[in-house]
N, C-alpha and C positions, 0 to 999 in steps of 0.2 A: 666366618669365612665365606668366601664367594667362589664360584667356578673360575678357573683359570682360562685364559684365551684358548688354550688347547682343548679343554673340556667343553667349552661352549662350541668350538668348531666341530668336535666329534658329535655333540648332541645335534647341532643343526644338520650335520652330514649323515646322520644315522639312517635316514630313509623314510621318516614319517612326514617330511615336508616336500613339496613339489620342487623339482630341480629342472634347470635348463642347461643344455651343453652348447658351447659355441666352438666352432672350428674355423680355422683360417687356412684355406688351401685354394690354389688355383689350378689351372689346367695341368694335368699330370701329377698333381698332388704335391707340388713344391711349396715349402713353408714361406717362400718369398712372395706369394701371391697376395693380392690385396682384397680379394672377395672374402666375405665372412658369412657364415650361416649359423642359425641358432634354432634349436629344437627342444621341446619338452622331452624328458627322458625318465624312465623308471630306474631307480638306483638304490643301493644300500651301501653302508660301510660295515664290513663283517668284523667278527671279533678280533681279527688281527690288524684292523685298521685299513684293509684294502677297500678301495672304492670300486664298486662293481656296477656295471650298466647292463640292463636287460633290454634288448631291442627286438623288434620284428626283423627277420632276415629280409634283406633287400629293400627295407624301408628307406625313406629319404635320409633319416639320421644314420642308418647303417651305411648307405652309400657315401655320405659325408665323412664318416669316420674312417672308412677304408683307406683313403690316401694318407690320412694322419698316421694310421697304424703301419703303413708301408714306408713312411718317411721318418727316419729316426730324429729329424730336427723339427718336425711339425708338432705343435702343441694344441691340445684341446683344453677348454676351460669349462668346468662345471660350477654352476652358480646356484646357491640355495639361500633363500631369505627366510628369516623368522616370521612367524605369524603371532600377533598379539592374542593371547588366549581369552582376554576379557577386554571390554572397552576401557581405554585409558591406561592399559598396563604398559610398562617399559618395553621398548622394542629392542631385541638383542642384536639387531643388525642383519648382515648378510656375509656369507663367505664366498670367496672365489678361489677354487682349487685348480691350479694349472699343472699339466703333466702330459705324459705320453700314453696314448690309448693303445692297448694290445688286444687284438681280437683272439679269443680262446677257442680252441677246437679240440675235438677228441676227448681223451680221458680228463685233461685239464679243465675242459668246459664242464663236464659232468660232475667233477669234484667241486668245482666252484659253484655250480648250481645248488649243491647241498649246502654250502656255506651261505649262499644267498637265501635259501629257504629258512635257515635258522633265524633270520631277521624278518623276512617277509615271504611267506610261502604262497606266492602268487601262481595261479595255474599255468601261466606261460612257461614256467620253468620245466614243465613236463615235455615241452616241445623244443627244448634246446637241442640243436642239431637237426631239427625237422620243421623249421619255420621260425624259431627264436635263436638269437645269438647273444652271447655274453662278451662284454669287453671288460678289461681291467684298466683303470687309470692310475698309472704310476706317477706319484706326486713329485713335483719339483718345487712348487711354491704354494702357500696358502696365505690369502689376505682376508683379514676380518675387518669389515667396515661397520663401525658402531656409532650410535649418537654420541657426540662429544660433550654435550651439555655444557658448552661454553669453555671447555678446556683449551689451553693455549695452542695445542696442535690440531684443533678442529679445522676442517676444511671449509671452503665457501658453501658446500652443500650441507653443512652441519654435522658431518661425519669425521671421526678419527679413523685412520687406517693403521692396522696393526699387523705386522708380519708374524704369522704363527709358525714356529719351528716344526718342520715335518716329523722329526723324530718324537717330539713332544706329542704331536697329534697321534702318532701311531701307538705311543704308550698310554694315552689318556683313555678314560672310559666315558661313554656317553651317559648323560644323567638318566638314571632308571625311571624317572617320572616324566621325561620329555614326551613320549607318545601319548600319555594320558593326562597331561597337565590341565588341559581345558576341562576335562571331565572332573578331575579332582577339585579344581577351583570352583566349579559349579556346585559340587557336593558340599564344600565348605560354606558357600553362600546360602544353600537351601536348608542345610541340616545342622550347622554348627555355630549358631549364634553365640553359644556360651563361650567357645574358643575365641571368637573374634572379639567379644566383649572383654575377655580376660586380657587379650593382647593389647587392646585399646587402653585398658586400665594400666597395663605396665608401661605403655608408651607415654601415657599422661604423666606418670610419676618419674620416669627416667629420662625421656628425650623430648617429648612434645607436650608441654603444658597446654591445657585447653583442648586437647584432643577429645572429640565427642563421639566418633564412630570410626570403625575401620572395616575395610574390605580386603580380601586377598587378591593380589594382582598377579603374582608369579610365584612358582614353587620350584625348588630344586633340592638336591640332596643336602645342601648346606643350610637351607632356611626358607622363609617366606618373605616376599616383598609385599608390604601392605600400603594401601592408600588411606591415610588417616585425615579425617575432616577436622580442619581447624578454622573456626570463623568462616565457614562456607568455602574454603579452599582446600583442595586435597594435596597433602604432602606425601611423598614416598619415604618409607622407612624400611629398614631391614630387621627382621626378627630372626636372628641366627639360632641354629640348633647347637647343642653342646658338642655334637660330633656329627660326621656325615651319616646320612640315613641310606640304607641300602635296598629296602623293599617296602611294600605296602604294610606288612605286619608291623615292622618297626616304626613306620610313619604314624600308624594308628596309635601306637603306644605313646609316642611323643605328643601327639595331639591330645590324647587323654590326660597326660600329666600336665600339659600346658593349661588345658581348660580347668583343671581342678586346683591349679596353683594359687595359693593365697599368700604365700611368703614371696615378696618381691625380690628377685635376684638382683645383683649389683647392676647389671645392664646387659640384657640379652637383646635389647633393641637399640638401634642407632640410626640417626638421620642420614638419608642418602646425600 
């Protein structure tokens, strides 16, 4: 199994990656204006799937969003791009979330600050209403642009564009290893040669004859993406888990079982 587009979008939008917001408003805040502005912004997606923005009050981005919030037809776009955790790993693309920005005040703002803190307890949340301001982005559309790898619907820029259903996004869960993926992959590379050697042996016997070594390139709840050396060239393969993994304890148990495995399963590993 692999993450669905909605799960990938939720993981990218969770709040551990940098985001930029774009607004398009002109004089008076009308949505028909041609001017566009773009800003870096602190954001999270809370447990209910709400996209929340934390800004300094009266900052340029706050001033840019106010007319959007005042105009029911004006749309803001939040853009988040994946970061490759190790050199040469597959890139999961970027998402663009379009919707209506609502400025939160009073009790709603303070309750939302607590939801924000469950994901990212930054100090600026203590100043909500006294120098910090929260916005909610009510989603209308989500686009996931991902490398096409020569698929028929790949665009001239090498990307496929997938419309992610908003309800599916709200129902999906972000990957539990998303925020710590880079650290976990580094730990695998530094301390788990036995696991990587075993996965390489399985790959050699099931999917990639001639595989000489393997390195972990990506990790999610459904499995590992490996880079396997074959005659000096690296091939990406997928080492899937038997079931989705929910936390670090369960992940450690799975890694231990894989490292100690000497009976070759039918095929836990398949070529990308």
